[in-house]
MARLO-109488 format. One record per residue (C-alpha): residue number from 1; residue in one letter; chain; x, y, z. Coordinates in nm, 3 decimals. Layout:
N
  kolti  vextor  tigu       xx       yy       zz
    NUM       A     A        X        Y        Z
...
END
This chain:
607
  kolti  vextor  tigu       xx       yy       zz
      1       M     A   -1.076    0.384   -2.371
      2       H     A   -0.698    0.376   -2.356
      3       I     A   -0.513    0.705   -2.296
      4       R     A   -0.340    0.701   -2.632
      5       A     A   -0.666    0.633   -2.814
      6       A     A   -0.835    0.916   -2.629
      7       L     A   -0.565    1.163   -2.728
      8       L     A   -0.590    1.058   -3.091
      9       A     A   -0.965    1.093   -3.077
     10       A     A   -0.927    1.440   -2.931
     11       T     A   -0.778    1.575   -3.253
     12       A     A   -1.096    1.489   -3.438
     13       F     A   -1.343    1.561   -3.159
     14       V     A   -1.648    1.760   -3.269
     15       L     A   -1.758    2.001   -3.000
     16       P     A   -2.130    2.041   -2.930
     17       A     A   -2.302    2.374   -2.966
     18       A     A   -2.211    2.615   -2.688
     19       P     A   -2.469    2.681   -2.417
     20       A     A   -2.609    3.032   -2.390
     21       L     A   -2.414    3.120   -2.076
     22       A     A   -2.367    3.484   -2.171
     23       D     A   -2.470    3.718   -2.448
     24       N     A   -2.138    3.693   -2.632
     25       H     A   -2.160    3.313   -2.630
     26       S     A   -2.504    3.278   -2.785
     27       A     A   -2.614    3.281   -3.146
     28       A     A   -2.944    3.311   -3.328
     29       P     A   -3.082    2.961   -3.394
     30       E     A   -3.115    3.016   -3.769
     31       A     A   -2.755    3.135   -3.796
     32       A     A   -2.598    2.870   -3.575
     33       A     A   -2.593    2.606   -3.847
     34       E     A   -2.440    2.842   -4.104
     35       Q     A   -2.171    3.020   -3.904
     36       P     A   -1.863    2.845   -3.767
     37       Q     A   -1.816    2.859   -3.393
     38       T     A   -1.615    3.146   -3.254
     39       E     A   -1.324    3.065   -3.026
     40       G     A   -1.536    3.177   -2.730
     41       E     A   -1.815    2.939   -2.831
     42       K     A   -1.565    2.655   -2.868
     43       L     A   -1.425    2.730   -2.525
     44       F     A   -1.762    2.729   -2.349
     45       A     A   -1.864    2.417   -2.540
     46       L     A   -1.552    2.249   -2.402
     47       F     A   -1.640    2.367   -2.053
     48       A     A   -1.993    2.229   -2.082
     49       D     A   -1.876    1.897   -2.228
     50       S     A   -1.602    1.859   -1.967
     51       D     A   -1.854    1.931   -1.692
     52       Q     A   -2.086    1.658   -1.818
     53       R     A   -1.801    1.408   -1.842
     54       Q     A   -1.696    1.489   -1.487
     55       L     A   -2.051    1.445   -1.360
     56       A     A   -2.064    1.106   -1.530
     57       L     A   -1.747    1.004   -1.347
     58       N     A   -1.864    1.151   -1.016
     59       P     A   -2.236    1.088   -0.954
     60       L     A   -2.205    1.247   -0.610
     61       S     A   -2.139    1.583   -0.773
     62       R     A   -2.478    1.563   -0.943
     63       L     A   -2.654    1.511   -0.614
     64       F     A   -2.488    1.813   -0.458
     65       R     A   -2.617    2.020   -0.750
     66       G     A   -2.969    1.889   -0.696
     67       D     A   -2.965    1.648   -0.994
     68       D     A   -3.066    1.292   -0.905
     69       K     A   -2.958    1.133   -1.233
     70       D     A   -2.741    0.829   -1.146
     71       A     A   -2.840    0.883   -0.783
     72       D     A   -2.815    0.509   -0.722
     73       K     A   -2.434    0.530   -0.749
     74       L     A   -2.155    0.673   -0.537
     75       G     A   -1.886    0.611   -0.797
     76       D     A   -1.611    0.356   -0.849
     77       F     A   -1.367    0.510   -0.603
     78       L     A   -1.035    0.338   -0.536
     79       T     A   -1.045    0.142   -0.862
     80       D     A   -0.796    0.144   -1.149
     81       A     A   -1.081    0.212   -1.390
     82       Q     A   -1.192    0.526   -1.205
     83       F     A   -0.840    0.658   -1.169
     84       L     A   -0.746    0.602   -1.534
     85       A     A   -1.077    0.742   -1.656
     86       G     A   -1.017    1.060   -1.458
     87       R     A   -0.664    1.104   -1.588
     88       T     A   -0.774    1.030   -1.944
     89       D     A   -1.051    1.288   -1.910
     90       T     A   -0.799    1.551   -1.800
     91       Q     A   -0.566    1.470   -2.091
     92       L     A   -0.861    1.499   -2.327
     93       N     A   -0.943    1.843   -2.187
     94       M     A   -0.586    1.959   -2.240
     95       A     A   -0.583    1.834   -2.598
     96       L     A   -0.911    2.007   -2.676
     97       L     A   -0.802    2.329   -2.508
     98       A     A   -0.490    2.337   -2.726
     99       Q     A   -0.716    2.364   -3.032
    100       I     A   -0.858    2.697   -2.913
    101       D     A   -0.676    3.021   -3.000
    102       R     A   -0.656    3.210   -2.672
    103       S     A   -0.562    3.536   -2.845
    104       K     A   -0.904    3.548   -3.012
    105       L     A   -1.094    3.532   -2.683
    106       S     A   -1.242    3.823   -2.489
    107       A     A   -1.061    3.928   -2.172
    108       T     A   -1.315    3.747   -1.954
    109       D     A   -1.294    3.431   -2.162
    110       Q     A   -0.914    3.443   -2.155
    111       L     A   -0.937    3.438   -1.778
    112       A     A   -1.170    3.137   -1.793
    113       Y     A   -0.925    2.969   -2.033
    114       D     A   -0.639    3.031   -1.789
    115       V     A   -0.828    2.895   -1.489
    116       F     A   -0.939    2.584   -1.677
    117       K     A   -0.586    2.522   -1.803
    118       Y     A   -0.442    2.570   -1.454
    119       N     A   -0.692    2.326   -1.305
    120       Q     A   -0.619    2.061   -1.565
    121       E     A   -0.243    2.098   -1.522
    122       Q     A   -0.274    2.059   -1.146
    123       S     A   -0.498    1.756   -1.192
    124       L     A   -0.235    1.593   -1.413
    125       K     A    0.038    1.659   -1.156
    126       A     A   -0.174    1.499   -0.886
    127       S     A   -0.257    1.195   -1.099
    128       T     A    0.091    1.069   -1.187
    129       D     A    0.159    0.708   -1.104
    130       R     A    0.420    0.824   -0.852
    131       I     A    0.184    1.051   -0.658
    132       R     A   -0.091    0.792   -0.675
    133       A     A    0.145    0.537   -0.518
    134       L     A    0.191    0.772   -0.222
    135       T     A   -0.173    0.867   -0.168
    136       E     A   -0.409    0.590   -0.273
    137       V     A   -0.244    0.338   -0.041
    138       R     A   -0.340    0.564    0.252
    139       P     A   -0.712    0.590    0.170
    140       V     A   -0.846    0.668    0.518
    141       N     A   -0.759    0.877    0.820
    142       H     A   -0.973    1.048    1.081
    143       F     A   -1.026    1.358    0.863
    144       S     A   -1.070    1.195    0.523
    145       G     A   -1.235    0.880    0.402
    146       F     A   -1.592    0.789    0.328
    147       H     A   -1.654    0.678    0.686
    148       T     A   -1.626    1.045    0.795
    149       F     A   -1.872    1.168    0.532
    150       Y     A   -2.113    0.894    0.437
    151       P     A   -2.312    0.833    0.758
    152       S     A   -2.434    1.194    0.763
    153       F     A   -2.483    1.199    0.386
    154       A     A   -2.702    0.886    0.403
    155       S     A   -2.897    0.996    0.710
    156       G     A   -3.171    1.178    0.523
    157       T     A   -3.039    1.519    0.627
    158       G     A   -2.769    1.558    0.360
    159       A     A   -2.768    1.651   -0.008
    160       A     A   -2.947    1.337   -0.127
    161       P     A   -3.325    1.369   -0.169
    162       F     A   -3.568    1.143    0.022
    163       R     A   -3.900    1.239   -0.132
    164       T     A   -3.997    0.931   -0.333
    165       V     A   -3.975    0.553   -0.304
    166       A     A   -3.714    0.565   -0.579
    167       N     A   -3.505    0.804   -0.369
    168       Y     A   -3.511    0.555   -0.083
    169       E     A   -3.413    0.268   -0.311
    170       D     A   -3.132    0.476   -0.462
    171       N     A   -2.992    0.516   -0.112
    172       L     A   -2.993    0.139   -0.060
    173       S     A   -2.802    0.101   -0.385
    174       R     A   -2.548    0.363   -0.273
    175       H     A   -2.498    0.160    0.044
    176       D     A   -2.369   -0.127   -0.173
    177       D     A   -2.113    0.108   -0.330
    178       Y     A   -2.011    0.231    0.015
    179       I     A   -1.954   -0.123    0.139
    180       A     A   -1.746   -0.200   -0.172
    181       I     A   -1.539    0.118   -0.125
    182       T     A   -1.477    0.027    0.240
    183       D     A   -1.350   -0.317    0.144
    184       R     A   -1.135   -0.174   -0.136
    185       A     A   -0.978    0.064    0.117
    186       I     A   -0.853   -0.237    0.312
    187       E     A   -0.689   -0.372   -0.003
    188       K     A   -0.526   -0.035   -0.071
    189       F     A   -0.381   -0.034    0.279
    190       R     A   -0.241   -0.383    0.207
    191       D     A   -0.081   -0.249   -0.112
    192       G     A    0.091    0.016    0.098
    193       M     A    0.215   -0.246    0.340
    194       E     A    0.385   -0.415    0.045
    195       S     A    0.531   -0.095   -0.103
    196       G     A    0.644    0.051    0.230
    197       V     A    0.415    0.357    0.230
    198       F     A    0.225    0.383    0.559
    199       E     A   -0.024    0.606    0.733
    200       T     A    0.059    0.716    1.090
    201       K     A   -0.019    0.530    1.410
    202       L     A   -0.180    0.847    1.541
    203       T     A   -0.433    0.886    1.261
    204       I     A   -0.506    0.513    1.238
    205       G     A   -0.565    0.500    1.613
    206       N     A   -0.816    0.781    1.572
    207       V     A   -0.989    0.594    1.288
    208       I     A   -1.017    0.283    1.502
    209       S     A   -1.183    0.494    1.773
    210       Q     A   -1.421    0.645    1.517
    211       L     A   -1.521    0.301    1.389
    212       D     A   -1.560    0.167    1.744
    213       T     A   -1.802    0.453    1.811
    214       Q     A   -2.000    0.393    1.491
    215       I     A   -2.019    0.017    1.550
    216       G     A   -2.125    0.074    1.910
    217       I     A   -2.439    0.267    1.813
    218       P     A   -2.745    0.037    1.815
    219       I     A   -2.864   -0.023    1.462
    220       A     A   -3.203    0.125    1.545
    221       D     A   -3.029    0.451    1.641
    222       S     A   -2.785    0.454    1.350
    223       Q     A   -2.775    0.746    1.110
    224       F     A   -2.827    0.493    0.832
    225       M     A   -3.175    0.428    0.971
    226       G     A   -3.255    0.800    0.972
    227       P     A   -3.452    0.805    0.643
    228       V     A   -3.703    0.541    0.758
    229       K     A   -3.787    0.748    1.065
    230       K     A   -3.931    1.027    0.853
    231       F     A   -4.113    0.877    0.557
    232       P     A   -4.311    1.120    0.341
    233       E     A   -4.680    1.115    0.425
    234       D     A   -4.782    0.977    0.084
    235       F     A   -4.585    0.650    0.128
    236       S     A   -4.802    0.340    0.159
    237       E     A   -4.780    0.124    0.470
    238       E     A   -4.655   -0.160    0.250
    239       D     A   -4.365    0.050    0.122
    240       K     A   -4.282    0.172    0.470
    241       T     A   -4.268   -0.183    0.605
    242       R     A   -4.065   -0.312    0.312
    243       L     A   -3.816   -0.026    0.315
    244       T     A   -3.771   -0.037    0.693
    245       A     A   -3.677   -0.404    0.673
    246       A     A   -3.445   -0.340    0.379
    247       Y     A   -3.275   -0.052    0.558
    248       E     A   -3.222   -0.258    0.871
    249       A     A   -3.068   -0.544    0.671
    250       K     A   -2.843   -0.312    0.472
    251       T     A   -2.734   -0.126    0.786
    252       Q     A   -2.626   -0.460    0.932
    253       E     A   -2.412   -0.512    0.621
    254       I     A   -2.256   -0.166    0.666
    255       Y     A   -2.180   -0.246    1.030
    256       A     A   -2.013   -0.568    0.914
    257       A     A   -1.800   -0.368    0.667
    258       H     A   -1.704   -0.122    0.942
    259       T     A   -1.613   -0.414    1.163
    260       R     A   -1.392   -0.564    0.890
    261       M     A   -1.215   -0.230    0.851
    262       R     A   -1.177   -0.180    1.227
    263       D     A   -1.044   -0.531    1.283
    264       F     A   -0.792   -0.502    1.000
    265       L     A   -0.662   -0.165    1.118
    266       R     A   -0.648   -0.275    1.483
    267       D     A   -0.510   -0.626    1.437
    268       E     A   -0.285   -0.593    1.132
    269       Y     A   -0.213   -0.238    1.023
    270       L     A   -0.163   -0.044    1.346
    271       A     A    0.149   -0.239    1.441
    272       V     A    0.328   -0.147    1.117
    273       A     A    0.196    0.207    1.077
    274       R     A    0.443    0.497    1.106
    275       D     A    0.540    0.621    1.451
    276       S     A    0.636    0.955    1.291
    277       V     A    0.367    1.208    1.208
    278       G     A    0.518    1.414    0.925
    279       L     A    0.534    1.341    0.555
    280       S     A    0.909    1.398    0.544
    281       Q     A    0.949    1.075    0.747
    282       M     A    0.732    0.877    0.504
    283       K     A    0.874    0.706    0.198
    284       G     A    0.830    0.955   -0.088
    285       G     A    0.677    1.206    0.151
    286       E     A    0.902    1.501    0.070
    287       E     A    0.801    1.483   -0.297
    288       L     A    0.434    1.451   -0.204
    289       Y     A    0.441    1.747    0.033
    290       A     A    0.596    1.971   -0.232
    291       Q     A    0.314    1.879   -0.471
    292       L     A    0.052    1.936   -0.202
    293       I     A    0.190    2.282   -0.120
    294       E     A    0.161    2.387   -0.484
    295       S     A   -0.189    2.242   -0.513
    296       T     A   -0.313    2.403   -0.192
    297       T     A   -0.155    2.748   -0.218
    298       T     A   -0.179    2.771   -0.600
    299       L     A    0.159    2.946   -0.586
    300       P     A    0.519    2.832   -0.652
    301       L     A    0.616    2.819   -0.284
    302       D     A    0.837    2.583   -0.086
    303       A     A    0.814    2.464    0.273
    304       N     A    1.111    2.666    0.402
    305       T     A    0.975    2.993    0.260
    306       I     A    0.634    2.931    0.415
    307       H     A    0.786    2.833    0.750
    308       E     A    0.991    3.152    0.775
    309       L     A    0.695    3.362    0.664
    310       G     A    0.486    3.200    0.934
    311       L     A    0.743    3.272    1.205
    312       K     A    0.746    3.640    1.107
    313       E     A    0.366    3.659    1.111
    314       V     A    0.345    3.486    1.448
    315       A     A    0.595    3.733    1.597
    316       R     A    0.407    4.030    1.448
    317       V     A    0.068    3.919    1.579
    318       K     A    0.212    3.832    1.919
    319       S     A    0.355    4.183    1.940
    320       D     A    0.010    4.326    1.863
    321       L     A   -0.144    4.111    2.135
    322       L     A    0.107    4.252    2.383
    323       K     A   -0.007    4.601    2.279
    324       V     A   -0.367    4.509    2.357
    325       Q     A   -0.257    4.377    2.695
    326       A     A   -0.086    4.707    2.770
    327       E     A   -0.383    4.909    2.643
    328       V     A   -0.629    4.741    2.879
    329       G     A   -0.382    4.765    3.168
    330       F     A   -0.343    4.395    3.243
    331       E     A   -0.033    4.322    3.451
    332       G     A    0.125    3.981    3.412
    333       T     A    0.258    3.756    3.139
    334       L     A    0.093    3.725    2.801
    335       N     A   -0.023    3.371    2.880
    336       E     A   -0.174    3.497    3.206
    337       F     A   -0.356    3.758    2.997
    338       F     A   -0.487    3.480    2.773
    339       D     A   -0.611    3.290    3.080
    340       F     A   -0.785    3.602    3.210
    341       V     A   -0.981    3.650    2.886
    342       R     A   -1.069    3.279    2.871
    343       T     A   -1.215    3.278    3.223
    344       D     A   -1.356    3.624    3.292
    345       E     A   -1.737    3.635    3.290
    346       Q     A   -1.751    3.964    3.098
    347       F     A   -1.651    3.775    2.783
    348       K     A   -1.917    3.502    2.815
    349       P     A   -2.255    3.525    2.640
    350       E     A   -2.536    3.582    2.886
    351       S     A   -2.776    3.350    2.705
    352       R     A   -2.851    3.195    2.368
    353       E     A   -3.092    3.479    2.303
    354       A     A   -2.832    3.742    2.391
    355       L     A   -2.573    3.576    2.168
    356       T     A   -2.821    3.563    1.881
    357       Q     A   -2.913    3.929    1.925
    358       S     A   -2.545    4.028    1.934
    359       Y     A   -2.493    3.878    1.588
    360       Y     A   -2.804    4.055    1.459
    361       D     A   -2.661    4.380    1.592
    362       L     A   -2.319    4.314    1.440
    363       G     A   -2.480    4.244    1.104
    364       K     A   -2.659    4.579    1.113
    365       E     A   -2.336    4.761    1.202
    366       V     A   -2.152    4.598    0.912
    367       D     A   -2.438    4.679    0.674
    368       K     A   -2.398    5.049    0.757
    369       K     A   -2.034    5.039    0.645
    370       I     A   -2.040    4.794    0.358
    371       G     A   -2.135    5.045    0.088
    372       E     A   -1.813    5.235    0.149
    373       Y     A   -1.609    4.937    0.036
    374       F     A   -1.822    4.742   -0.213
    375       S     A   -2.010    4.836   -0.527
    376       L     A   -2.079    4.471   -0.613
    377       L     A   -2.333    4.321   -0.370
    378       P     A   -2.495    3.977   -0.367
    379       K     A   -2.858    3.936   -0.466
    380       S     A   -2.891    3.662   -0.207
    381       E     A   -2.998    3.774    0.139
    382       L     A   -2.785    3.676    0.439
    383       V     A   -2.968    3.506    0.727
    384       I     A   -2.812    3.475    1.075
    385       K     A   -2.906    3.181    1.297
    386       P     A   -2.760    2.937    1.551
    387       Y     A   -2.699    2.573    1.462
    388       D     A   -2.985    2.341    1.539
    389       P     A   -2.940    2.212    1.896
    390       S     A   -2.931    1.853    1.764
    391       I     A   -2.599    1.911    1.585
    392       E     A   -2.437    2.204    1.762
    393       Q     A   -2.219    2.001    2.000
    394       F     A   -2.002    1.867    1.720
    395       S     A   -2.021    2.167    1.486
    396       A     A   -1.762    2.436    1.423
    397       G     A   -1.774    2.775    1.592
    398       G     A   -1.937    2.914    1.280
    399       S     A   -1.997    2.828    0.918
    400       Y     A   -2.165    2.951    0.601
    401       Q     A   -2.422    2.772    0.386
    402       S     A   -2.463    2.921    0.042
    403       G     A   -2.796    3.027   -0.099
    404       T     A   -2.924    2.963   -0.450
    405       P     A   -2.779    3.142   -0.754
    406       D     A   -3.109    3.321   -0.820
    407       G     A   -3.130    3.448   -0.464
    408       S     A   -3.452    3.259   -0.389
    409       R     A   -3.288    3.080   -0.095
    410       P     A   -3.074    3.303    0.126
    411       G     A   -2.721    3.236    0.235
    412       T     A   -2.697    3.148    0.603
    413       F     A   -2.435    3.234    0.864
    414       Y     A   -2.453    2.974    1.139
    415       F     A   -2.298    3.033    1.482
    416       N     A   -2.254    2.787    1.765
    417       A     A   -2.443    2.843    2.091
    418       Y     A   -2.344    2.511    2.252
    419       D     A   -2.171    2.528    2.593
    420       L     A   -2.202    2.907    2.625
    421       P     A   -1.925    2.943    2.888
    422       S     A   -1.676    2.824    2.624
    423       R     A   -1.786    3.092    2.371
    424       L     A   -1.588    3.415    2.394
    425       T     A   -1.766    3.726    2.268
    426       T     A   -1.429    3.882    2.176
    427       G     A   -1.432    3.686    1.850
    428       N     A   -1.791    3.755    1.742
    429       M     A   -1.718    4.042    1.505
    430       T     A   -1.434    3.856    1.337
    431       L     A   -1.645    3.542    1.294
    432       Y     A   -1.927    3.743    1.134
    433       L     A   -1.691    3.922    0.893
    434       H     A   -1.536    3.586    0.793
    435       E     A   -1.841    3.363    0.756
    436       G     A   -2.100    3.628    0.672
    437       A     A   -2.050    3.969    0.513
    438       P     A   -1.824    4.055    0.345
    439       G     A   -1.654    3.715    0.377
    440       H     A   -1.790    3.385    0.248
    441       H     A   -2.137    3.523    0.177
    442       F     A   -2.008    3.787   -0.062
    443       Q     A   -1.747    3.571   -0.234
    444       I     A   -1.957    3.259   -0.284
    445       S     A   -2.281    3.438   -0.371
    446       L     A   -2.125    3.678   -0.622
    447       A     A   -1.949    3.391   -0.798
    448       Q     A   -2.255    3.169   -0.839
    449       E     A   -2.477    3.465   -0.936
    450       N     A   -2.247    3.554   -1.227
    451       E     A   -2.404    3.363   -1.516
    452       A     A   -2.132    3.478   -1.755
    453       L     A   -1.893    3.237   -1.585
    454       P     A   -1.869    2.866   -1.668
    455       A     A   -1.995    2.624   -1.405
    456       F     A   -1.651    2.528   -1.279
    457       M     A   -1.585    2.894   -1.190
    458       R     A   -1.933    2.970   -1.054
    459       F     A   -1.950    2.670   -0.825
    460       G     A   -1.584    2.583   -0.774
    461       G     A   -1.288    2.775   -0.642
    462       T     A   -0.957    2.715   -0.472
    463       T     A   -0.929    2.692   -0.094
    464       A     A   -0.649    2.950   -0.099
    465       F     A   -0.882    3.204   -0.259
    466       V     A   -1.205    3.116   -0.076
    467       E     A   -1.051    3.106    0.271
    468       G     A   -0.796    3.373    0.186
    469       W     A   -1.075    3.614    0.095
    470       A     A   -1.264    3.538    0.417
    471       L     A   -0.951    3.603    0.623
    472       Y     A   -0.885    3.923    0.425
    473       A     A   -1.248    4.024    0.494
    474       E     A   -1.174    4.002    0.865
    475       T     A   -0.901    4.267    0.828
    476       L     A   -1.153    4.513    0.682
    477       G     A   -1.284    4.543    1.036
    478       Y     A   -0.988    4.771    1.112
    479       E     A   -1.086    5.017    0.837
    480       M     A   -1.451    4.995    0.931
    481       G     A   -1.362    5.097    1.288
    482       F     A   -1.478    4.776    1.456
    483       F     A   -1.140    4.694    1.608
    484       E     A   -1.088    5.026    1.782
    485       D     A   -1.242    4.840    2.075
    486       P     A   -0.942    4.654    2.226
    487       W     A   -1.141    4.341    2.308
    488       N     A   -1.268    4.306    1.951
    489       R     A   -0.909    4.362    1.840
    490       Y     A   -0.794    4.091    2.082
    491       G     A   -1.045    3.851    1.924
    492       T     A   -0.939    3.918    1.568
    493       L     A   -0.570    3.892    1.658
    494       Q     A   -0.628    3.553    1.819
    495       D     A   -0.797    3.430    1.502
    496       E     A   -0.520    3.574    1.286
    497       Q     A   -0.259    3.412    1.508
    498       L     A   -0.416    3.072    1.451
    499       R     A   -0.378    3.113    1.075
    500       A     A   -0.018    3.236    1.114
    501       M     A    0.074    2.945    1.341
    502       R     A   -0.063    2.705    1.083
    503       L     A    0.212    2.808    0.842
    504       V     A    0.476    2.725    1.100
    505       V     A    0.326    2.408    1.237
    506       D     A    0.216    2.246    0.910
    507       T     A    0.559    2.292    0.754
    508       G     A    0.727    2.206    1.084
    509       L     A    0.545    1.874    1.098
    510       H     A    0.576    1.776    0.734
    511       A     A    0.909    1.925    0.625
    512       K     A    1.119    1.982    0.938
    513       G     A    1.061    1.672    1.141
    514       W     A    0.860    1.833    1.422
    515       S     A    0.693    1.597    1.666
    516       R     A    0.329    1.626    1.763
    517       E     A    0.437    1.751    2.106
    518       K     A    0.662    2.023    1.963
    519       A     A    0.377    2.149    1.746
    520       I     A    0.139    2.154    2.044
    521       D     A    0.390    2.341    2.262
    522       F     A    0.448    2.603    1.991
    523       M     A    0.078    2.681    1.958
    524       L     A    0.019    2.695    2.334
    525       E     A    0.312    2.934    2.376
    526       N     A    0.197    3.176    2.107
    527       S     A   -0.182    3.192    2.146
    528       G     A   -0.469    3.189    2.388
    529       M     A   -0.600    2.854    2.266
    530       T     A   -0.673    2.576    2.514
    531       R     A   -0.479    2.251    2.501
    532       T     A   -0.788    2.067    2.379
    533       E     A   -0.826    2.313    2.090
    534       V     A   -0.457    2.291    2.003
    535       V     A   -0.445    1.910    2.004
    536       S     A   -0.744    1.900    1.769
    537       E     A   -0.576    2.148    1.534
    538       V     A   -0.239    1.970    1.531
    539       E     A   -0.396    1.631    1.464
    540       R     A   -0.590    1.787    1.178
    541       Y     A   -0.265    1.913    1.022
    542       I     A   -0.110    1.569    1.061
    543       A     A   -0.406    1.409    0.883
    544       I     A   -0.441    1.656    0.593
    545       P     A   -0.098    1.802    0.513
    546       S     A   -0.088    2.150    0.351
    547       Q     A   -0.461    2.226    0.376
    548       A     A   -0.406    2.463    0.667
    549       L     A   -0.162    2.672    0.461
    550       A     A   -0.437    2.803    0.234
    551       Y     A   -0.592    3.058    0.470
    552       K     A   -0.298    3.283    0.550
    553       I     A   -0.127    3.244    0.213
    554       G     A   -0.447    3.348    0.036
    555       A     A   -0.508    3.648    0.261
    556       L     A   -0.149    3.768    0.233
    557       K     A   -0.164    3.750   -0.147
    558       I     A   -0.485    3.958   -0.160
    559       Q     A   -0.332    4.211    0.080
    560       E     A   -0.017    4.222   -0.132
    561       L     A   -0.218    4.286   -0.448
    562       R     A   -0.417    4.561   -0.280
    563       A     A   -0.096    4.730   -0.158
    564       R     A    0.047    4.707   -0.510
    565       A     A   -0.263    4.867   -0.660
    566       E     A   -0.267    5.144   -0.399
    567       E     A    0.100    5.223   -0.460
    568       Q     A    0.079    5.225   -0.839
    569       L     A   -0.258    5.400   -0.873
    570       G     A   -0.219    5.650   -0.590
    571       G     A   -0.518    5.883   -0.574
    572       D     A   -0.690    5.691   -0.854
    573       F     A   -0.715    5.376   -0.643
    574       D     A   -1.077    5.287   -0.569
    575       I     A   -1.131    5.022   -0.303
    576       K     A   -1.474    4.936   -0.445
    577       D     A   -1.327    4.869   -0.789
    578       F     A   -1.047    4.659   -0.640
    579       H     A   -1.291    4.442   -0.447
    580       A     A   -1.509    4.400   -0.757
    581       Q     A   -1.206    4.285   -0.955
    582       V     A   -1.116    4.031   -0.689
    583       L     A   -1.469    3.895   -0.651
    584       N     A   -1.637    3.910   -0.990
    585       T     A   -1.478    3.599   -1.145
    586       G     A   -1.501    3.335   -0.872
    587       G     A   -1.237    3.168   -0.660
    588       L     A   -0.934    3.195   -0.886
    589       P     A   -0.597    3.026   -0.839
    590       L     A   -0.383    3.294   -0.676
    591       A     A   -0.136    3.304   -0.964
    592       V     A   -0.425    3.373   -1.205
    593       L     A   -0.571    3.634   -0.969
    594       E     A   -0.236    3.813   -0.952
    595       A     A   -0.210    3.828   -1.330
    596       K     A   -0.567    3.959   -1.350
    597       I     A   -0.506    4.236   -1.096
    598       D     A   -0.182    4.336   -1.268
    599       R     A   -0.372    4.373   -1.597
    600       W     A   -0.638    4.580   -1.419
    601       I     A   -0.374    4.809   -1.268
    602       A     A   -0.213    4.858   -1.607
    603       A     A   -0.549    4.937   -1.765
    604       Q     A   -0.629    5.190   -1.491
    605       K     A   -0.294    5.361   -1.539
    606       G     A   -0.338    5.365   -1.915
    607       G     A   -0.681    5.519   -1.882
END
């Protein structure tokens, strides 16, 4: 459907009955046909309809929710049809939302209205022809692109089910979409070569290395052959033989697609790719970076403001690290102090078992304190465990996997026990507070357990809020008394310094013309990170501009709102109530969160 036709149709669109997402949105069956929909019912009907339309456009989203409808498709990524359908869908949502009278909604529903409107507005900004011309012609780098995601997804260990013969055949069909997307990516790169918008030599070189590695794996050992190595027991021998042959043939086709991509990037694109690493040196890059900052931080900020804020935070944290150095009596430079902590055996885990037990112990200590700060607790249990040894080498230092909304499957805090001499125990408490309780486990679980929220608020959320909350949760360790120990305090300051440096380095690279080397030198000078760690971080910021800004910006906003509430409410301020207000409506855009907290403060004062 054309955009104009869709907008005209929107004025006469008949909304379906609202789902019973909360008591105030449901109606008795016999009365539903007689009574007109309330504004709240119209709003939640729009949410439900929009969600279904989005799932139709993005079959992958269904799979991640556990729904295998359209599981034979990945989606028509990198096509004009997909792009225009997405933009048309957003314009339709805006037109339908305009028909709903916000003033007649409950306070909770007004918040949902605001979040939905914000999301649609940001989607429209990101889908202009101008922004598309700067992004779609750079479809792949070493941090983004289907080649970084799909092999694991298709291995039989990802979100897609492999329980039935149909599941296995769906995966073969998805392989065809993946091959088509890979070939379309080459054409998008060619479009950029014509328009003068290029990816960097650095990131393309990394992609070539990634593809070389993938192509170099024998087909029999490929992740794409993973599903046929663990057939369900009820599969017939005939099906096993047939599917194994089909998977081998299709994997050969995927390898051929990877080879086409590798050869094009190596033989044609690399020579013309940008030598510079920042967006400000790319055609149209300054405009794109400004849009990315707004999208990532969900606040009206500019690169210069963020850069200066980052410099101040780096100086503050560095000063606190010097205080720790003095407290423990270490004589020497700060960088010599960093080297001491990195190499001294007292900060190394004794064994996998000892590291595991230490996290169990930390969890118990946090549990003793948590009731002093939170009245709203997740139903879902939190489990603590190391990564499986088969994946730990290439996994992060820690991560969180959410449980189910009904609490039947627990949330899990994973920690990394690979290469124990490289794991410093100074950061254990901070990692637990961030990934476990009260960090990601609380925020994600409480959102998805709140059935009064629409799906996009229960299961979505902005990076600035989600990561900002987890970083804020780390700071609660001071109040809980965990950082009175100077070595725990050293660990949390090192983690905080990383997030502060990101503000400086990301904006330095993409707005101020910093080189890769200047960014690396800055991080080595101001933290205890190793060169290997720093290089990995800097190349991540080059590949995904602005994403690294979300953590510190989000945490600072939550801290600012707490300080505002404490100042205005004085003795009436209740930390439990504040945390409930922050967490009980999902991962809000920070501007929406600020407005919500301001209303809460005003209501508390009025009461």
